[in-house]
C-alpha positions, 0 to 999 in steps of 0.5 A: 549919338542923338537919334530921333525916330520919325517913323511909325515903326520901332527900329532895333538900332545896332552898333558894330565894334563897340557898346554904348550906354543909353543916356536919355530917352524922350519917351521912357525912363532909362535904366543903366543899360550898356548894349550894342542894340537899342529898340527906338520907338516911334517918335522917340528921341534918344541919346547914346554915349560910347567911347570910340576906342576900337579903330576901324570902320563901324556900321550903325544900322537898323537890324531889319534887313528891309530897312537897311536896303532902304537906307537905314545904314551908316558907318563911322571911322575910328582912327 
């Protein structure tokens, strides 16, 4: 997953059902990190990699409720 934060705020991006590895960041060194949440900073581009091995519909969203309400929520299907 390639993400870019074009807002002036940090966003805790959370993936349900699987963990991901942070592959790269445009703003900071990347330590080997496996997680289900990443705090993407303003103006940061990040690459997250994961193995889609858990079938179902899974949310990917900002963990700030107000941001979810304004559209920072998505889902993807693993067949």
